[in-house]
PAVEX-885794 format. One line per 2 residues: number of its first residue (from 1); for each residue x, y, z of C-alpha. Coordinates in Angstrom, 2 decimals, padded with zeros to 5 digits. Layout:
N
NUM = X Y Z ~ ...
% end
This chain:
219
1 = -168.77 -065.48 -111.44 ~ -169.79 -062.19 -110.33
3 = -168.43 -059.28 -112.54 ~ -166.34 -056.85 -110.28
5 = -163.41 -055.69 -112.46 ~ -160.15 -053.66 -111.63
7 = -160.48 -050.17 -113.07 ~ -158.50 -050.09 -116.31
9 = -157.79 -053.80 -116.35 ~ -159.18 -057.06 -117.57
11 = -158.69 -059.13 -114.56 ~ -161.30 -059.72 -111.55
13 = -160.12 -058.40 -108.36 ~ -158.20 -061.15 -106.12
15 = -160.90 -060.74 -103.48 ~ -163.57 -061.38 -106.30
17 = -161.81 -064.62 -107.18 ~ -161.85 -065.60 -103.52
19 = -165.11 -064.78 -102.92 ~ -166.52 -066.82 -105.99
21 = -164.46 -069.83 -105.08 ~ -165.30 -070.07 -101.59
23 = -168.81 -069.24 -102.23 ~ -168.85 -072.29 -104.85
25 = -167.38 -074.58 -102.02 ~ -170.20 -073.65 -099.80
27 = -172.86 -074.03 -102.36 ~ -171.64 -077.43 -103.66
29 = -170.79 -078.62 -099.78 ~ -167.17 -078.85 -100.51
31 = -167.29 -076.84 -097.50 ~ -170.28 -078.46 -095.83
33 = -172.26 -076.44 -092.72 ~ -170.20 -075.98 -089.58
35 = -166.74 -076.31 -091.73 ~ -163.90 -073.98 -090.10
37 = -162.91 -071.35 -092.64 ~ -159.25 -070.52 -091.90
39 = -157.90 -067.40 -093.72 ~ -154.30 -068.32 -094.01
41 = -155.12 -071.83 -095.17 ~ -157.56 -070.87 -097.52
43 = -155.15 -068.00 -099.01 ~ -152.25 -070.63 -099.55
45 = -154.97 -072.91 -100.80 ~ -155.98 -070.53 -103.49
47 = -152.66 -069.13 -104.31 ~ -153.84 -065.73 -103.23
49 = -152.85 -062.97 -100.26 ~ -154.57 -063.39 -096.78
51 = -156.38 -059.84 -097.16 ~ -158.34 -060.80 -100.47
53 = -159.56 -064.07 -098.29 ~ -160.37 -061.83 -095.56
55 = -162.61 -059.38 -097.69 ~ -164.58 -062.43 -099.22
57 = -164.93 -064.23 -096.17 ~ -166.62 -060.61 -094.74
59 = -168.43 -060.46 -098.23 ~ -170.07 -064.00 -097.34
61 = -170.76 -063.28 -093.76 ~ -173.09 -060.35 -095.06
63 = -174.58 -062.94 -097.55 ~ -175.30 -065.50 -094.62
65 = -173.03 -068.13 -096.22 ~ -170.59 -067.95 -093.35
67 = -170.96 -067.14 -089.74 ~ -168.58 -065.74 -087.18
69 = -168.81 -067.67 -083.78 ~ -167.14 -066.54 -080.34
71 = -164.00 -068.31 -079.82 ~ -164.25 -070.70 -083.37
73 = -163.76 -067.99 -085.91 ~ -165.40 -068.03 -089.23
75 = -167.61 -071.36 -090.16 ~ -169.93 -071.98 -092.90
77 = -173.29 -071.32 -091.85 ~ -175.60 -074.18 -090.40
79 = -179.01 -074.81 -092.14 ~ -181.50 -075.55 -089.71
81 = -185.37 -075.41 -089.87 ~ -185.83 -071.80 -088.78
83 = -183.31 -070.80 -091.56 ~ -185.31 -073.07 -094.31
85 = -188.79 -071.57 -093.13 ~ -187.22 -068.06 -093.55
87 = -185.56 -069.18 -096.86 ~ -189.13 -070.32 -098.34
89 = -190.83 -067.15 -096.94 ~ -188.37 -065.30 -099.01
91 = -188.72 -067.16 -102.15 ~ -192.58 -066.71 -101.89
93 = -192.31 -062.92 -101.43 ~ -189.64 -062.54 -104.57
95 = -190.51 -065.53 -106.88 ~ -194.44 -065.20 -106.99
97 = -193.66 -061.39 -108.08 ~ -191.27 -062.51 -110.56
99 = -193.54 -065.23 -111.88 ~ -196.32 -062.12 -112.09
101 = -193.90 -059.85 -114.08 ~ -192.58 -062.49 -116.27
103 = -196.01 -063.65 -117.59 ~ -196.52 -060.02 -118.59
105 = -193.23 -059.53 -120.12 ~ -192.04 -062.74 -121.64
107 = -191.00 -062.79 -125.31 ~ -190.90 -065.67 -127.62
109 = -187.37 -066.09 -127.32 ~ -187.78 -066.12 -123.39
111 = -190.10 -068.81 -123.87 ~ -188.44 -070.77 -126.15
113 = -185.33 -070.85 -123.44 ~ -187.61 -071.50 -120.64
115 = -189.36 -074.57 -122.34 ~ -185.72 -076.03 -123.17
117 = -184.65 -075.55 -119.62 ~ -188.04 -077.18 -118.24
119 = -187.71 -079.99 -120.66 ~ -184.01 -080.69 -119.24
121 = -185.60 -080.74 -115.77 ~ -188.07 -083.06 -116.74
123 = -185.65 -085.44 -118.06 ~ -183.47 -085.34 -114.65
125 = -186.57 -086.13 -113.05 ~ -187.64 -089.30 -115.02
127 = -184.10 -090.55 -114.49 ~ -184.48 -089.82 -110.61
129 = -180.78 -087.77 -111.04 ~ -181.13 -085.50 -108.33
131 = -178.13 -083.48 -108.61 ~ -179.16 -083.01 -112.43
133 = -182.35 -082.01 -111.53 ~ -181.38 -079.60 -109.05
135 = -178.79 -077.72 -111.44 ~ -181.44 -077.82 -114.09
137 = -183.93 -076.56 -111.52 ~ -181.76 -073.81 -110.31
139 = -181.37 -072.54 -114.08 ~ -185.03 -072.33 -114.43
141 = -185.52 -070.40 -111.30 ~ -182.46 -068.00 -112.09
143 = -183.46 -067.32 -115.79 ~ -187.20 -066.45 -114.64
145 = -185.41 -063.67 -112.63 ~ -183.41 -062.87 -115.44
147 = -186.68 -062.48 -117.73 ~ -187.48 -059.61 -115.37
149 = -184.39 -057.65 -116.37 ~ -184.11 -055.79 -113.49
151 = -180.64 -055.65 -111.69 ~ -181.60 -054.67 -108.43
153 = -184.06 -057.75 -108.09 ~ -181.40 -060.00 -109.76
155 = -178.77 -059.40 -107.03 ~ -180.87 -060.34 -104.23
157 = -182.80 -063.33 -106.02 ~ -179.24 -064.95 -107.30
159 = -178.21 -064.97 -103.60 ~ -181.39 -066.49 -102.31
161 = -181.33 -069.07 -105.10 ~ -177.84 -070.13 -103.89
163 = -178.95 -070.54 -100.55 ~ -181.91 -072.55 -101.77
165 = -179.48 -074.75 -103.81 ~ -177.25 -075.34 -101.06
167 = -180.24 -076.66 -098.92 ~ -181.68 -079.05 -101.58
169 = -178.05 -080.63 -101.93 ~ -178.05 -081.02 -098.12
171 = -181.57 -082.24 -098.48 ~ -181.14 -084.99 -101.37
173 = -177.86 -085.99 -099.81 ~ -179.58 -088.10 -097.36
175 = -182.66 -089.03 -099.09 ~ -183.43 -091.37 -102.27
177 = -184.39 -089.61 -105.35 ~ -188.08 -089.88 -106.13
179 = -189.78 -088.43 -109.13 ~ -192.93 -087.67 -107.12
181 = -190.60 -085.30 -104.79 ~ -188.76 -083.17 -107.41
183 = -191.58 -080.44 -108.51 ~ -192.70 -080.07 -112.05
185 = -192.82 -076.48 -113.22 ~ -195.45 -077.32 -116.31
187 = -198.42 -075.37 -114.54 ~ -196.04 -072.29 -114.33
189 = -194.91 -072.79 -117.85 ~ -198.68 -072.77 -119.12
191 = -199.65 -069.79 -117.22 ~ -196.54 -067.95 -118.69
193 = -197.03 -069.09 -122.10 ~ -200.72 -067.89 -121.69
195 = -199.22 -064.42 -120.48 ~ -201.58 -064.76 -117.46
197 = -199.86 -062.86 -114.39 ~ -202.35 -064.15 -111.92
199 = -202.09 -067.77 -112.93 ~ -198.34 -067.54 -112.83
201 = -198.03 -066.22 -109.39 ~ -200.64 -068.73 -108.48
203 = -198.43 -071.42 -109.84 ~ -195.21 -070.40 -108.35
205 = -196.58 -070.23 -105.05 ~ -198.20 -073.70 -105.23
207 = -194.81 -074.92 -106.48 ~ -193.17 -073.48 -103.27
209 = -195.89 -074.47 -100.81 ~ -195.65 -078.34 -102.21
211 = -191.76 -077.92 -101.72 ~ -192.23 -076.67 -098.38
213 = -194.46 -079.34 -097.34 ~ -192.16 -081.91 -098.51
215 = -189.06 -080.47 -096.38 ~ -191.66 -080.01 -093.16
217 = -192.61 -083.69 -093.37 ~ -189.00 -084.50 -093.19
219 = -187.74 -082.20 -090.37
% end
């Protein structure tokens, strides 16, 4: 949950609650692409006023999770090939830089946590559990961004990684899970452990390129 609080209070704002709930529903595909997002119906369901839901929808439009269409209103944004290509381009621009910086800054505690996250993802790969793998893979990429410790970068990367998570849920939802198509992070971890920025950026780029090839071959 994001951390926007009422001044002088200890509870999140109603609009923040609505935003988090709606975004989670979209990323988890409880609200699939193309779903109509009705302000009043959602306010009733969440037990909130209509204005907080309206504010949440406006933020989600800015975040590109919701699109406003003429004569239809607010709908969950579709995911087409152009959207996926743009997403991977943004991921390469951000995450290769993240890997480069992380390789220079990683502490022993960071590496211990990263190894545990990768171990969990590898276990999910072997079990061909795509939902567990997506959860663990997302945790790896999110933690890498956290390791940079840059709040401006964190905001942009977190949003991008949630778009990525939504896409992969859509992708795996209609395809059998295979170990060979769930990408490992072993080369990336090795480069970060060696504190080799160039190798870490290269490993991340190769990871993303392999993932993109998998996607393009299916479209």
